[in-house]
MARDRENDO-173275 format. One record per atom (N, C-alpha, C): x, y negated, z negated; residue in one letter; residue number from 1. Coordinates in Angstrom, 1 decimal. Example, Ala and Ser with C-alpha at 12.3 -4.5 7.8 and 13.67 -1.06 7.14 Angstrom:
px, py, pz, residuo, num
13.2, 5.7, -7.8, a, 1;
12.3, 4.5, -7.8, a, 1;
13.2, 3.3, -7.8, a, 1;
12.8, 2.2, -7.1, s, 2;
13.7, 1.1, -7.1, s, 2;
12.9, 0.0, -7.9, s, 2;
This chain:
px, py, pz, residuo, num
52.9, 0.9, -34.7, m, 1;
53.3, 2.3, -34.7, m, 1;
53.1, 2.9, -36.1, m, 1;
52.7, 4.2, -36.0, a, 2;
52.4, 4.9, -37.3, a, 2;
53.3, 6.1, -37.3, a, 2;
53.4, 6.8, -38.4, h, 3;
54.3, 7.9, -38.6, h, 3;
53.4, 9.1, -38.9, h, 3;
53.8, 10.3, -38.3, y, 4;
53.0, 11.5, -38.5, y, 4;
54.0, 12.7, -38.7, y, 4;
53.7, 13.5, -39.7, r, 5;
54.4, 14.7, -39.9, r, 5;
53.8, 15.8, -39.0, r, 5;
54.6, 16.3, -38.1, l, 6;
54.1, 17.3, -37.1, l, 6;
54.7, 18.6, -37.6, l, 6;
53.8, 19.6, -37.9, l, 7;
54.2, 20.9, -38.3, l, 7;
54.4, 21.8, -37.1, l, 7;
55.6, 22.3, -37.0, l, 8;
55.9, 23.3, -35.8, l, 8;
55.3, 24.6, -36.2, l, 8;
54.7, 25.3, -35.2, p, 9;
54.1, 26.6, -35.5, p, 9;
55.1, 27.6, -36.1, p, 9;
54.6, 28.4, -37.0, l, 10;
55.4, 29.4, -37.6, l, 10;
55.7, 30.5, -36.6, l, 10;
56.8, 31.2, -36.8, r, 11;
57.2, 32.2, -35.8, r, 11;
57.3, 33.5, -36.6, r, 11;
56.8, 34.6, -35.9, h, 12;
56.9, 35.9, -36.5, h, 12;
58.2, 36.5, -36.2, h, 12;
58.9, 37.0, -37.2, e, 13;
60.3, 37.5, -37.0, e, 13;
60.4, 38.7, -36.1, e, 13;
59.4, 39.6, -36.1, e, 14;
59.5, 40.8, -35.3, e, 14;
59.1, 40.7, -33.9, e, 14;
57.9, 40.1, -33.6, d, 15;
57.4, 40.0, -32.3, d, 15;
57.4, 38.7, -31.6, d, 15;
58.0, 37.7, -32.3, g, 16;
58.1, 36.3, -31.7, g, 16;
56.9, 35.6, -31.5, g, 16;
55.7, 36.0, -32.1, a, 17;
54.5, 35.3, -31.9, a, 17;
54.5, 34.0, -32.8, a, 17;
53.7, 33.1, -32.4, y, 18;
53.6, 31.8, -33.1, y, 18;
52.2, 31.6, -33.7, y, 18;
52.1, 30.9, -34.8, s, 19;
50.9, 30.7, -35.5, s, 19;
50.9, 29.3, -36.2, s, 19;
49.8, 28.6, -36.2, p, 20;
49.7, 27.4, -36.9, p, 20;
49.7, 27.6, -38.4, p, 20;
50.2, 26.7, -39.2, w, 21;
50.3, 26.8, -40.6, w, 21;
48.9, 27.1, -41.2, w, 21;
47.9, 26.4, -40.6, s, 22;
46.5, 26.4, -41.1, s, 22;
45.9, 27.8, -41.1, s, 22;
46.5, 28.7, -40.3, a, 23;
45.9, 30.1, -40.2, a, 23;
46.1, 30.8, -41.5, a, 23;
47.0, 30.4, -42.4, f, 24;
47.3, 31.1, -43.6, f, 24;
46.6, 30.4, -44.9, f, 24;
45.8, 29.4, -44.6, l, 25;
45.1, 28.7, -45.7, l, 25;
43.6, 29.1, -45.7, l, 25;
42.9, 29.1, -46.8, p, 26;
41.5, 29.2, -46.8, p, 26;
40.9, 28.0, -46.1, p, 26;
39.8, 28.2, -45.3, g, 27;
39.2, 27.1, -44.7, g, 27;
38.5, 26.1, -45.7, g, 27;
38.1, 25.0, -45.2, g, 28;
37.5, 24.1, -46.1, g, 28;
37.8, 22.7, -45.8, g, 28;
37.2, 21.8, -46.5, v, 29;
37.3, 20.4, -46.3, v, 29;
38.7, 19.9, -46.6, v, 29;
39.4, 20.5, -47.5, t, 30;
40.7, 20.0, -48.0, t, 30;
41.9, 20.6, -47.2, t, 30;
41.6, 21.4, -46.2, e, 31;
42.7, 22.1, -45.5, e, 31;
43.7, 21.2, -45.0, e, 31;
43.3, 20.1, -44.3, g, 32;
44.2, 19.1, -43.8, g, 32;
45.0, 18.5, -44.9, g, 32;
44.4, 18.2, -45.9, e, 33;
45.1, 17.5, -47.1, e, 33;
46.1, 18.5, -47.6, e, 33;
45.8, 19.8, -47.7, q, 34;
46.8, 20.7, -48.2, q, 34;
48.0, 20.7, -47.3, q, 34;
47.9, 20.6, -46.0, l, 35;
49.0, 20.7, -45.1, l, 35;
49.8, 19.4, -45.0, l, 35;
49.2, 18.3, -45.4, r, 36;
49.9, 17.0, -45.3, r, 36;
51.2, 17.0, -46.0, r, 36;
51.3, 17.6, -47.2, t, 37;
52.5, 17.5, -48.0, t, 37;
53.2, 18.8, -48.4, t, 37;
52.7, 19.9, -48.0, i, 38;
53.3, 21.1, -48.5, i, 38;
54.5, 21.5, -47.7, i, 38;
55.4, 22.3, -48.3, d, 39;
56.5, 22.9, -47.6, d, 39;
56.2, 24.4, -47.4, d, 39;
57.1, 25.1, -46.7, l, 40;
56.8, 26.5, -46.4, l, 40;
56.7, 27.4, -47.6, l, 40;
57.5, 27.1, -48.7, y, 41;
57.3, 27.9, -49.9, y, 41;
55.9, 27.7, -50.5, y, 41;
55.5, 26.5, -50.5, d, 42;
54.1, 26.2, -51.1, d, 42;
53.1, 26.9, -50.2, d, 42;
53.3, 26.8, -48.9, l, 43;
52.3, 27.5, -48.0, l, 43;
52.2, 29.0, -48.3, l, 43;
53.4, 29.6, -48.5, r, 44;
53.4, 31.1, -48.9, r, 44;
52.6, 31.3, -50.2, r, 44;
52.8, 30.5, -51.2, h, 45;
52.1, 30.6, -52.4, h, 45;
50.6, 30.5, -52.3, h, 45;
50.2, 29.4, -51.6, r, 46;
48.8, 29.2, -51.4, r, 46;
48.2, 30.3, -50.5, r, 46;
48.9, 30.8, -49.5, a, 47;
48.4, 31.9, -48.7, a, 47;
48.2, 33.2, -49.6, a, 47;
49.2, 33.5, -50.4, a, 48;
49.0, 34.6, -51.3, a, 48;
47.8, 34.5, -52.2, a, 48;
47.6, 33.3, -52.8, d, 49;
46.5, 33.1, -53.6, d, 49;
45.2, 33.3, -52.9, d, 49;
45.2, 33.0, -51.6, a, 50;
44.0, 33.1, -50.7, a, 50;
43.8, 34.5, -50.1, a, 50;
44.8, 35.4, -50.4, g, 51;
44.8, 36.7, -49.9, g, 51;
45.3, 36.9, -48.5, g, 51;
46.0, 35.9, -48.0, a, 52;
46.5, 36.0, -46.6, a, 52;
47.9, 36.6, -46.7, a, 52;
48.2, 37.4, -45.7, d, 53;
49.6, 38.1, -45.7, d, 53;
50.5, 37.3, -44.8, d, 53;
51.6, 36.8, -45.3, m, 54;
52.6, 36.1, -44.4, m, 54;
53.8, 36.9, -44.2, m, 54;
53.7, 38.2, -44.4, t, 55;
54.9, 39.0, -44.1, t, 55;
55.4, 38.9, -42.7, t, 55;
56.7, 38.5, -42.6, g, 56;
57.3, 38.4, -41.2, g, 56;
57.1, 37.0, -40.7, g, 56;
56.3, 36.1, -41.2, w, 57;
56.1, 34.8, -40.7, w, 57;
57.1, 33.9, -41.4, w, 57;
57.8, 33.1, -40.6, d, 58;
58.9, 32.2, -41.1, d, 58;
58.9, 30.9, -40.4, d, 58;
59.8, 30.0, -40.8, s, 59;
60.0, 28.8, -40.1, s, 59;
60.4, 29.0, -38.7, s, 59;
60.0, 28.2, -37.8, s, 60;
60.4, 28.4, -36.4, s, 60;
61.8, 27.9, -36.1, s, 60;
62.4, 27.2, -37.1, r, 61;
63.8, 26.7, -37.0, r, 61;
63.9, 25.9, -35.7, r, 61;
62.8, 25.2, -35.3, g, 62;
62.9, 24.3, -34.1, g, 62;
62.4, 25.0, -32.9, g, 62;
62.4, 26.3, -32.8, r, 63;
61.9, 27.1, -31.6, r, 63;
60.4, 26.9, -31.5, r, 63;
59.9, 26.7, -30.3, v, 64;
58.5, 26.5, -30.1, v, 64;
58.0, 27.4, -28.9, v, 64;
56.8, 27.7, -28.9, s, 65;
56.2, 28.5, -27.8, s, 65;
56.0, 27.7, -26.6, s, 65;
55.8, 28.4, -25.4, e, 66;
55.5, 27.7, -24.2, e, 66;
54.2, 26.9, -24.3, e, 66;
53.3, 27.5, -25.0, d, 67;
52.0, 26.7, -25.2, d, 67;
52.2, 25.4, -26.0, d, 67;
53.1, 25.4, -27.0, f, 68;
53.4, 24.2, -27.7, f, 68;
54.1, 23.2, -26.8, f, 68;
55.0, 23.6, -26.0, v, 69;
55.8, 22.8, -25.1, v, 69;
54.8, 22.1, -24.1, v, 69;
53.9, 23.0, -23.5, w, 70;
52.9, 22.5, -22.6, w, 70;
51.9, 21.4, -23.3, w, 70;
51.5, 21.7, -24.5, t, 71;
50.6, 20.8, -25.2, t, 71;
51.3, 19.5, -25.5, t, 71;
52.5, 19.6, -25.9, l, 72;
53.3, 18.4, -26.2, l, 72;
53.5, 17.6, -24.9, l, 72;
53.8, 18.2, -23.8, r, 73;
54.0, 17.6, -22.6, r, 73;
52.7, 16.8, -22.1, r, 73;
51.6, 17.5, -22.3, e, 74;
50.3, 16.9, -21.9, e, 74;
50.0, 15.7, -22.7, e, 74;
50.3, 15.8, -24.0, a, 75;
50.0, 14.6, -24.9, a, 75;
50.9, 13.5, -24.5, a, 75;
52.2, 13.7, -24.4, l, 76;
53.1, 12.6, -24.0, l, 76;
52.9, 12.0, -22.7, l, 76;
52.6, 12.9, -21.7, g, 77;
52.3, 12.5, -20.3, g, 77;
51.0, 11.6, -20.3, g, 77;
50.2, 11.7, -21.3, g, 78;
48.9, 11.0, -21.3, g, 78;
49.1, 9.5, -21.5, g, 78;
50.2, 9.1, -22.1, f, 79;
50.3, 7.6, -22.5, f, 79;
51.7, 7.0, -22.2, f, 79;
52.7, 7.9, -22.0, v, 80;
54.1, 7.3, -21.7, v, 80;
54.2, 7.4, -20.2, v, 80;
54.5, 6.2, -19.5, p, 81;
54.6, 6.2, -18.1, p, 81;
55.5, 7.3, -17.5, p, 81;
55.2, 7.8, -16.3, a, 82;
55.9, 8.9, -15.7, a, 82;
57.4, 8.5, -15.4, a, 82;
57.7, 7.2, -15.2, d, 83;
59.0, 6.9, -14.9, d, 83;
59.9, 6.6, -16.1, d, 83;
59.3, 6.8, -17.3, a, 84;
60.1, 6.6, -18.6, a, 84;
61.2, 7.7, -18.6, a, 84;
62.3, 7.3, -19.3, t, 85;
63.3, 8.3, -19.6, t, 85;
63.2, 8.7, -21.1, t, 85;
63.8, 9.8, -21.4, w, 86;
63.8, 10.4, -22.7, w, 86;
65.2, 10.6, -23.2, w, 86;
65.5, 10.1, -24.3, t, 87;
66.8, 10.3, -25.0, t, 87;
66.6, 11.5, -25.9, t, 87;
67.4, 12.5, -25.7, v, 88;
67.4, 13.7, -26.6, v, 88;
68.7, 13.9, -27.2, v, 88;
68.7, 14.0, -28.6, t, 89;
69.9, 14.1, -29.4, t, 89;
69.8, 15.4, -30.2, t, 89;
70.9, 16.2, -30.0, r, 90;
71.0, 17.5, -30.7, r, 90;
72.3, 17.6, -31.5, r, 90;
72.3, 18.2, -32.7, w, 91;
73.5, 18.5, -33.4, w, 91;
74.2, 19.6, -32.6, w, 91;
75.6, 19.4, -32.6, r, 92;
76.4, 20.4, -31.8, r, 92;
76.5, 21.7, -32.5, r, 92;
76.4, 21.8, -33.8, g, 93;
76.5, 22.9, -34.7, g, 93;
76.6, 24.3, -34.0, g, 93;
75.5, 25.0, -34.0, y, 94;
75.6, 26.4, -33.4, y, 94;
75.2, 26.4, -31.9, y, 94;
74.9, 25.3, -31.3, r, 95;
74.4, 25.2, -29.9, r, 95;
75.6, 25.2, -29.0, r, 95;
75.3, 25.6, -27.8, h, 96;
76.3, 25.5, -26.7, h, 96;
76.5, 24.1, -26.3, h, 96;
77.6, 23.8, -25.7, e, 97;
77.8, 22.4, -25.1, e, 97;
76.7, 22.2, -24.0, e, 97;
76.2, 21.0, -23.8, l, 98;
75.2, 20.7, -22.8, l, 98;
75.9, 20.0, -21.7, l, 98;
75.8, 20.4, -20.5, v, 99;
76.4, 19.8, -19.3, v, 99;
75.9, 18.4, -19.2, v, 99;
76.8, 17.4, -19.0, g, 100;
76.4, 16.0, -18.8, g, 100;
76.0, 15.3, -20.0, g, 100;
76.1, 15.9, -21.2, a, 101;
75.7, 15.2, -22.4, a, 101;
76.8, 14.4, -23.0, a, 101;
76.5, 13.2, -23.5, a, 102;
77.4, 12.4, -24.2, a, 102;
77.6, 12.8, -25.6, a, 102;
78.8, 12.7, -26.1, l, 103;
79.1, 13.0, -27.5, l, 103;
78.8, 11.7, -28.3, l, 103;
78.0, 11.9, -29.4, v, 104;
77.6, 10.8, -30.3, v, 104;
77.7, 11.3, -31.7, v, 104;
77.8, 10.3, -32.6, t, 105;
77.8, 10.7, -34.1, t, 105;
76.6, 10.0, -34.7, t, 105;
75.8, 10.8, -35.4, v, 106;
74.6, 10.4, -36.1, v, 106;
74.9, 10.7, -37.6, v, 106;
75.0, 9.6, -38.4, g, 107;
75.4, 9.8, -39.8, g, 107;
76.8, 10.5, -39.8, g, 107;
76.8, 11.7, -40.3, d, 108;
78.1, 12.4, -40.3, d, 108;
78.0, 13.7, -39.4, d, 108;
77.0, 13.7, -38.5, l, 109;
76.8, 14.9, -37.6, l, 109;
77.4, 14.6, -36.2, l, 109;
78.1, 15.5, -35.7, n, 110;
78.6, 15.4, -34.3, n, 110;
77.4, 15.9, -33.4, n, 110;
77.0, 15.1, -32.5, c, 111;
75.8, 15.5, -31.7, c, 111;
76.1, 15.3, -30.2, c, 111;
75.2, 15.8, -29.4, v, 112;
75.3, 15.6, -28.0, v, 112;
74.0, 14.9, -27.6, v, 112;
74.0, 14.0, -26.6, q, 113;
72.9, 13.2, -26.3, q, 113;
72.7, 13.2, -24.8, q, 113;
71.5, 13.4, -24.3, q, 114;
71.2, 13.4, -22.9, q, 114;
70.0, 12.4, -22.7, q, 114;
70.0, 11.8, -21.5, v, 115;
68.9, 11.0, -21.1, v, 115;
68.2, 11.8, -19.9, v, 115;
67.0, 12.2, -20.1, l, 116;
66.3, 13.0, -19.1, l, 116;
64.9, 12.5, -18.8, l, 116;
64.3, 13.0, -17.7, n, 117;
62.9, 12.7, -17.5, n, 117;
62.0, 13.6, -18.4, n, 117;
60.7, 13.4, -18.3, l, 118;
59.9, 14.2, -19.2, l, 118;
59.9, 15.7, -18.9, l, 118;
59.9, 16.1, -17.7, d, 119;
59.9, 17.5, -17.4, d, 119;
61.2, 18.2, -17.8, d, 119;
62.3, 17.5, -17.6, d, 120;
63.6, 18.1, -18.1, d, 120;
63.7, 18.1, -19.6, d, 120;
63.1, 17.1, -20.3, t, 121;
63.0, 17.1, -21.7, t, 121;
62.2, 18.3, -22.2, t, 121;
61.1, 18.6, -21.6, m, 122;
60.3, 19.7, -22.0, m, 122;
61.0, 21.0, -21.7, m, 122;
61.7, 21.1, -20.6, t, 123;
62.5, 22.3, -20.3, t, 123;
63.6, 22.5, -21.4, t, 123;
64.2, 21.4, -21.8, s, 124;
65.2, 21.5, -22.9, s, 124;
64.6, 22.0, -24.2, s, 124;
63.4, 21.5, -24.5, i, 125;
62.7, 21.9, -25.7, i, 125;
62.4, 23.4, -25.6, i, 125;
61.9, 23.8, -24.5, g, 126;
61.5, 25.2, -24.3, g, 126;
62.7, 26.1, -24.4, g, 126;
63.8, 25.7, -24.0, e, 127;
65.0, 26.6, -24.0, e, 127;
65.8, 26.5, -25.3, e, 127;
65.9, 25.3, -25.9, l, 128;
66.8, 25.1, -27.1, l, 128;
66.0, 24.8, -28.3, l, 128;
64.7, 24.5, -28.2, g, 129;
63.9, 24.1, -29.4, g, 129;
63.8, 22.6, -29.5, g, 129;
63.1, 22.2, -30.6, m, 130;
63.0, 20.8, -30.8, m, 130;
64.3, 20.1, -31.1, m, 130;
64.6, 19.0, -30.5, p, 131;
65.8, 18.3, -30.8, p, 131;
65.8, 17.6, -32.2, p, 131;
66.9, 17.2, -32.6, d, 132;
67.0, 16.5, -33.9, d, 132;
66.3, 15.1, -33.8, d, 132;
66.6, 14.4, -32.6, f, 133;
66.0, 13.1, -32.3, f, 133;
65.6, 13.1, -30.9, f, 133;
64.5, 12.3, -30.6, m, 134;
64.0, 12.2, -29.2, m, 134;
63.2, 10.9, -29.2, m, 134;
63.4, 10.1, -28.1, w, 135;
62.5, 8.9, -28.0, w, 135;
62.4, 8.5, -26.5, w, 135;
61.3, 7.8, -26.2, s, 136;
61.1, 7.4, -24.9, s, 136;
61.7, 6.0, -24.6, s, 136;
62.1, 5.7, -23.4, s, 137;
62.7, 4.4, -23.1, s, 137;
61.7, 3.3, -23.3, s, 137;
60.5, 3.6, -23.3, t, 138;
59.4, 2.6, -23.5, t, 138;
59.1, 2.3, -25.0, t, 138;
59.8, 3.1, -25.8, c, 139;
59.6, 3.0, -27.3, c, 139;
58.1, 3.3, -27.7, c, 139;
57.5, 4.1, -27.0, q, 140;
56.1, 4.5, -27.3, q, 140;
56.0, 5.8, -28.1, q, 140;
57.2, 6.5, -28.2, f, 141;
57.2, 7.7, -29.0, f, 141;
58.6, 7.9, -29.5, f, 141;
58.7, 8.4, -30.7, g, 142;
59.9, 8.8, -31.3, g, 142;
59.8, 10.0, -32.1, g, 142;
60.8, 10.8, -32.3, w, 143;
60.8, 12.1, -33.0, w, 143;
62.1, 12.2, -33.8, w, 143;
62.0, 12.6, -35.0, g, 144;
63.2, 12.9, -35.8, g, 144;
62.9, 14.1, -36.7, g, 144;
63.9, 14.9, -36.9, a, 145;
63.6, 16.1, -37.7, a, 145;
64.9, 16.6, -38.4, a, 145;
64.8, 17.3, -39.5, p, 146;
66.0, 17.9, -40.1, p, 146;
66.5, 19.0, -39.2, p, 146;
67.8, 19.4, -39.4, l, 147;
68.3, 20.5, -38.6, l, 147;
67.5, 21.7, -38.7, l, 147;
67.3, 22.4, -37.5, y, 148;
66.5, 23.6, -37.5, y, 148;
65.2, 23.5, -38.2, y, 148;
64.3, 22.6, -37.7, p, 149;
63.1, 22.2, -38.5, p, 149;
62.0, 23.2, -38.4, p, 149;
61.1, 23.1, -39.5, d, 150;
59.8, 23.7, -39.4, d, 150;
58.8, 22.6, -39.3, d, 150;
59.2, 21.3, -39.4, w, 151;
58.4, 20.1, -39.2, w, 151;
59.3, 19.0, -38.8, w, 151;
58.7, 17.9, -38.3, g, 152;
59.4, 16.7, -38.0, g, 152;
58.5, 15.5, -38.1, g, 152;
59.1, 14.4, -37.9, v, 153;
58.3, 13.1, -38.0, v, 153;
58.2, 12.5, -36.6, v, 153;
57.0, 12.2, -36.1, m, 154;
56.9, 11.5, -34.9, m, 154;
56.3, 10.1, -35.2, m, 154;
56.8, 9.2, -34.4, t, 155;
56.3, 7.8, -34.5, t, 155;
55.6, 7.5, -33.2, t, 155;
54.4, 7.0, -33.3, v, 156;
53.5, 6.8, -32.1, v, 156;
52.4, 5.8, -32.5, v, 156;
51.9, 5.0, -31.6, a, 157;
50.8, 4.1, -31.9, a, 157;
49.6, 5.0, -32.3, a, 157;
48.9, 4.5, -33.3, a, 158;
47.7, 5.2, -33.9, a, 158;
46.7, 5.5, -32.8, a, 158;
46.5, 4.6, -31.9, d, 159;
45.5, 4.9, -30.8, d, 159;
45.9, 6.0, -29.9, d, 159;
47.2, 6.1, -29.6, d, 160;
47.8, 7.2, -28.7, d, 160;
47.7, 8.5, -29.5, d, 160;
48.0, 8.5, -30.8, y, 161;
47.9, 9.7, -31.6, y, 161;
46.4, 10.2, -31.6, y, 161;
45.5, 9.3, -31.8, i, 162;
44.1, 9.7, -31.8, i, 162;
43.6, 10.2, -30.5, i, 162;
44.0, 9.6, -29.4, r, 163;
43.5, 10.0, -28.1, r, 163;
44.3, 11.2, -27.5, r, 163;
45.6, 11.3, -27.8, h, 164;
46.3, 12.3, -27.1, h, 164;
46.8, 13.5, -28.0, h, 164;
46.9, 13.3, -29.2, f, 165;
47.5, 14.4, -30.1, f, 165;
46.3, 15.1, -30.8, f, 165;
45.4, 14.4, -31.5, i, 166;
44.3, 15.1, -32.2, i, 166;
43.5, 16.0, -31.3, i, 166;
43.1, 15.6, -30.1, p, 167;
42.3, 16.5, -29.3, p, 167;
43.0, 17.8, -28.9, p, 167;
44.3, 17.8, -29.0, r, 168;
45.1, 19.0, -28.6, r, 168;
45.4, 20.0, -29.7, r, 168;
44.9, 19.6, -30.9, g, 169;
45.0, 20.5, -32.0, g, 169;
46.4, 20.7, -32.7, g, 169;
47.3, 19.8, -32.3, l, 170;
48.6, 19.9, -33.0, l, 170;
48.5, 19.5, -34.5, l, 170;
49.1, 20.3, -35.3, e, 171;
49.0, 20.0, -36.8, e, 171;
49.9, 18.8, -37.1, e, 171;
49.4, 17.7, -37.2, a, 172;
50.1, 16.4, -37.5, a, 172;
49.3, 15.6, -38.5, a, 172;
50.0, 15.0, -39.4, f, 173;
49.3, 14.3, -40.5, f, 173;
50.0, 12.9, -40.7, f, 173;
49.2, 11.9, -40.9, s, 174;
49.8, 10.6, -41.1, s, 174;
50.4, 10.5, -42.6, s, 174;
51.4, 9.6, -42.7, f, 175;
51.9, 9.4, -44.0, f, 175;
52.5, 8.0, -44.1, f, 175;
52.6, 7.4, -45.2, p, 176;
53.2, 6.1, -45.3, p, 176;
54.7, 6.2, -45.3, p, 176;
55.3, 5.1, -44.9, l, 177;
56.8, 5.0, -44.8, l, 177;
57.5, 5.4, -46.1, l, 177;
56.9, 5.1, -47.2, d, 178;
57.6, 5.3, -48.5, d, 178;
57.2, 6.7, -49.1, d, 178;
56.6, 7.5, -48.3, a, 179;
56.2, 8.8, -48.8, a, 179;
57.4, 9.8, -49.0, a, 179;
57.3, 10.6, -50.0, t, 180;
58.3, 11.6, -50.2, t, 180;
57.9, 12.8, -49.4, t, 180;
58.8, 13.2, -48.4, l, 181;
58.4, 14.4, -47.6, l, 181;
59.0, 15.6, -48.2, l, 181;
58.3, 16.8, -48.0, p, 182;
58.8, 18.0, -48.5, p, 182;
60.1, 18.5, -47.8, p, 182;
60.8, 19.4, -48.4, d, 183;
61.9, 20.0, -47.7, d, 183;
61.6, 20.8, -46.5, d, 183;
62.5, 20.8, -45.5, s, 184;
62.3, 21.7, -44.4, s, 184;
63.2, 22.9, -44.7, s, 184;
62.6, 24.1, -44.5, l, 185;
63.4, 25.3, -44.9, l, 185;
64.0, 26.0, -43.7, l, 185;
64.2, 25.2, -42.6, g, 186;
64.7, 25.7, -41.4, g, 186;
66.2, 26.2, -41.4, g, 186;
67.0, 25.6, -42.3, d, 187;
68.4, 26.0, -42.3, d, 187;
68.9, 25.9, -43.7, d, 187;
């Protein structure tokens, strides 16, 4: 299993449109390397230096577009068996109570946890945004993120990442376990 930092598309505050982070960087060979380790403040600075206007563009705070949900569903459905279940854990914070969810504590956070099939997991993501944690019963995929994230960490076999995530254009970048990750500005 390998670890990848997945950037959630930025969201426009006024019209709710979504955009990849790379849309605000100058093109070139190092574009991927620039995105591997930057945070949203650094992206704003680099975009301004490149003459790109990021007015109104902000962290998605875990919210994602229908296109992102569909793309993620296609990627996961390509290698995780259809009968797998998905554990989805969300901080209770500002969210409504979820029917049928178990109460769990993660660190010092009070959370709710549901076990769902893939379609219900994607519906949950579409309605409530990316969860704080998510994993398949087959242990082929895991997700963890800070509260209200603009990015998160996914764990997946390198072959599955290459075959199912890269072709779909999701902005994800490998990193070593001991890497220092940038701050998430979602909350």
